C-alpha positions as CSV (number, residue, x, y, z in Angstrom):
1,T,108.6,97.9,54.7
2,P,108.6,94.1,55.3
3,L,111.0,94.8,58.2
4,E,108.5,97.2,59.9
5,A,105.8,94.5,59.5
6,G,108.0,91.8,61.1
7,L,108.3,90.0,57.7
8,G,112.1,90.3,57.2
9,F,112.3,86.5,57.3
10,A,110.3,86.4,54.1
11,C,112.9,88.4,52.2
12,K,115.9,86.6,50.7
13,L,118.6,89.0,52.0
14,K,121.5,86.7,52.5
15,A,124.6,87.0,50.3
16,G,124.2,84.9,47.1
17,A,120.4,85.1,47.2
18,P,118.8,86.5,44.0
19,D,118.4,90.2,43.7
20,F,115.0,91.8,43.6
21,I,113.7,95.4,43.3
22,G,114.0,97.1,46.7
23,K,116.6,94.7,48.1
24,E,119.2,97.4,48.6
25,A,116.7,99.7,50.4
26,I,115.6,96.8,52.7
27,L,119.3,96.0,53.5
28,A,120.0,99.7,54.2
29,R,117.0,99.9,56.5
30,R,118.0,96.7,58.3
31,D,121.5,97.9,58.8
32,A,120.4,101.4,60.1
33,G,117.9,99.8,62.5
34,V,114.1,99.7,62.2
35,T,112.6,102.5,64.3
36,R,109.0,101.9,63.3
37,R,107.0,98.7,63.6
38,L,103.5,97.6,62.5
39,V,101.8,96.1,65.5
40,S,98.4,94.8,66.4
41,V,96.5,96.5,69.1
42,R,93.5,95.5,71.3
43,G,91.2,97.6,73.3
44,P,89.6,96.6,76.6
45,E,86.7,94.2,76.4
46,G,83.4,95.9,75.7
47,E,85.1,99.2,74.8
48,A,82.6,101.8,73.7
49,S,82.4,102.8,70.1
50,A,83.0,106.3,68.9
51,A,79.2,106.7,68.6
52,D,79.0,106.0,72.3
53,G,81.7,108.4,73.2
54,G,84.6,106.0,73.0
55,I,87.6,106.1,70.7
56,S,87.1,105.2,67.0
57,L,89.2,102.3,65.8
58,W,88.5,102.6,62.1
59,G,91.9,104.2,61.7
60,H,92.3,107.0,59.3
61,E,95.7,107.9,60.8
62,Q,93.8,110.2,63.2
63,E,93.8,107.9,66.2
64,L,97.0,108.5,68.2
65,L,98.7,105.8,70.3
66,Y,100.5,106.6,73.5
67,R,103.0,104.4,75.5
68,D,103.4,105.4,79.1
69,G,102.0,108.8,78.3
70,Q,104.3,109.5,75.3
71,L,103.1,109.6,71.7
72,V,104.6,106.7,69.9
73,G,102.3,106.1,66.9
74,K,99.1,106.2,64.9
75,L,96.4,103.6,64.3
76,T,96.2,102.7,60.6
77,S,93.1,100.5,60.7
78,G,90.8,98.9,63.1
79,G,87.3,97.8,64.0
80,Y,85.3,95.8,66.5
81,S,86.0,92.1,66.9
82,H,82.9,90.2,67.8
83,T,85.0,87.1,68.5
84,L,87.2,88.9,71.1
85,G,84.5,91.2,72.3
86,C,86.7,94.3,72.0
87,A,88.2,96.8,69.5
88,I,91.2,95.6,67.5
89,G,93.5,97.3,65.0
90,L,96.9,97.9,63.4
91,A,99.2,100.7,64.3
92,H,102.6,102.1,63.3
93,V,104.7,102.5,66.5
94,C,108.0,104.4,66.6
95,G,110.5,103.5,69.2
96,P,114.2,102.9,69.9
97,P,116.4,101.7,67.0
98,K,115.6,98.0,66.1
99,V,112.4,98.3,68.2
100,P,112.8,95.3,70.5
101,Q,109.9,93.0,71.2
102,Q,110.3,93.5,74.9
103,W,109.9,97.3,74.5
104,L,106.7,96.7,72.6
105,A,105.3,94.3,75.2
106,E,106.1,96.4,78.2
107,G,104.5,99.7,79.0
108,R,100.9,100.9,79.2
109,Y,99.2,101.9,76.0
110,E,96.3,104.3,75.5
111,G,94.6,105.7,72.4
112,E,93.2,109.2,71.6
113,R,91.4,110.6,68.6
114,G,93.6,113.2,66.9
115,E,92.8,116.2,64.8
116,G,91.9,115.5,61.3
């Protein structure tokens, strides 16, 4: 949803704003609390590719993401950034209700190739 992607600001959800398809669902999700967020991830500089024994960051929802040793999400897409010199990607991360930015920023993250 737009809320999971951090794009709630782009939805006109205030009272009196025009209705649109899906508005009720977005309001219900907002009121219940967003427990999943779409986040960008970055591997260490010069991280090995899957061909070299490293973790694949192409993301077919098989790459698992751990926060402080606990499974919190899956990589959805990724690749190697020649500009940054490391692997980058997008992942869905599950956390506490209304997943606070501070919770996302703290912690140690690791990836692992899952079964698939």
